[in-house]
C-alpha positions as CSV (number, residue, x, y, z in Angstrom):
1,M,103.2,118.2,121.0
2,F,105.7,115.6,119.9
3,S,107.1,113.6,122.8
4,H,109.2,110.5,122.4
5,T,106.9,107.6,123.5
6,I,107.9,104.0,124.4
7,L,105.1,101.3,124.1
8,L,105.6,98.4,126.4
9,V,103.6,95.2,125.5
10,Q,103.3,91.8,127.2
11,L,101.0,89.7,125.0
12,G,100.9,86.6,127.2
13,T,101.8,85.5,130.7
14,S,105.3,84.5,129.8
15,P,108.0,87.2,130.4
16,N,109.3,86.1,127.0
17,S,106.3,87.7,125.4
18,R,107.4,91.2,126.5
19,T,108.4,93.7,123.8
20,Y,108.7,97.4,123.3
21,S,108.5,99.9,120.4
22,D,109.4,103.5,120.4
23,Y,107.8,106.4,118.5
24,N,108.4,110.0,117.9
25,S,105.0,111.0,119.4
26,V,102.0,109.8,121.3
27,Q,100.0,109.9,118.1
28,E,102.5,107.7,116.3
29,C,102.3,105.3,119.2
30,M,98.5,105.1,118.9
31,N,98.8,104.4,115.2
32,G,101.3,101.6,116.1
33,I,98.8,100.1,118.5
34,C,96.2,100.0,115.8
35,M,98.8,98.4,113.5
36,I,99.4,95.6,116.1
37,Y,95.6,94.9,116.2
38,E,95.4,95.0,112.4
39,S,98.3,92.5,112.2
40,H,96.3,90.3,114.6
41,L,93.2,90.5,112.4
42,K,95.3,89.6,109.3
43,K,96.4,86.4,111.1
44,L,92.8,85.6,112.0
45,K,91.5,86.3,108.5
46,P,94.5,85.7,106.1
47,R,92.3,85.6,103.0
48,S,90.4,88.7,103.7
49,L,91.0,91.6,101.3
50,Y,89.7,94.3,103.7
51,L,89.9,94.7,107.4
52,T,87.2,96.6,109.2
53,Y,86.8,97.1,112.9
54,D,85.4,99.5,115.4
55,I,86.9,100.9,118.6
56,T,85.0,98.5,120.8
57,E,86.7,95.5,119.0
58,L,90.0,97.2,119.4
59,F,89.4,97.8,123.1
60,E,88.4,94.1,123.6
61,F,91.7,93.1,122.0
62,L,93.6,95.5,124.2
63,D,91.9,94.1,127.3
64,Q,93.2,90.6,126.4
65,I,96.8,91.8,126.4
66,T,98.5,90.9,129.7
67,D,100.3,94.3,130.0
68,L,100.2,97.4,127.9
69,S,101.6,100.8,128.9
70,C,103.4,103.8,127.5
71,L,106.3,105.9,128.8
72,V,106.0,109.4,127.5
73,Y,108.9,111.8,127.7
74,Q,108.3,115.1,129.4
75,P,111.1,117.4,128.2
76,D,110.6,120.1,130.9
77,A,111.2,117.5,133.6
78,M,113.5,115.4,131.5
79,I,111.8,112.2,132.6
80,Y,109.5,109.5,131.2
81,I,106.0,109.4,132.7
82,P,104.2,106.0,132.7
83,F,100.6,105.7,131.5
84,N,98.3,102.6,131.7
85,K,96.0,100.8,129.4
86,E,93.0,103.1,130.3
87,W,95.0,106.2,129.3
88,I,95.9,104.5,126.0
89,K,92.2,103.8,125.4
90,E,91.4,107.4,126.1
91,K,94.0,108.6,123.6
92,L,92.8,106.1,121.0
93,T,89.3,107.4,121.4
94,I,90.5,111.0,120.9
95,S,92.5,109.9,117.9
96,S,89.5,108.1,116.3
97,V,87.3,111.2,116.8
98,Q,90.0,113.4,115.2
99,V,90.2,111.0,112.2
100,I,86.5,111.0,111.7
101,H,86.3,114.8,112.0
102,S,89.2,115.1,109.5
103,D,87.6,112.8,107.0
104,L,84.3,114.7,107.2
105,T,85.9,118.1,106.9
106,N,87.9,117.0,103.8
107,I,84.7,116.2,101.8
108,Q,84.5,118.6,98.9
109,D,81.0,117.7,97.8
110,P,78.7,116.1,100.4
111,Q,76.8,114.5,97.5
112,N,79.9,112.5,96.5
113,F,80.1,111.1,100.0
114,L,76.7,109.3,99.8
């Protein structure tokens, strides 16, 4: 299901740190959240050629954000429904499992994977 999604972020305690991004779907929004974290990692390790992280590290980063929520459009009711940080973490967990499953099902020859 593709529902317009607005990501609301407040990185610090200052109201000036508030920002938003909009996406065509919840999945695009989850990808956007990962990109925010990856941008943060690049600032921490500017000389690193590769970035690796696990979902626990991503969640620790999200926990440090002052405010993080999504507004997801519900076309049948024609309203936006708010969702909190815990809902976002749940969606990110589901997304990561789907990516892992997709990667494993796309392997042509298991010997090449090792």
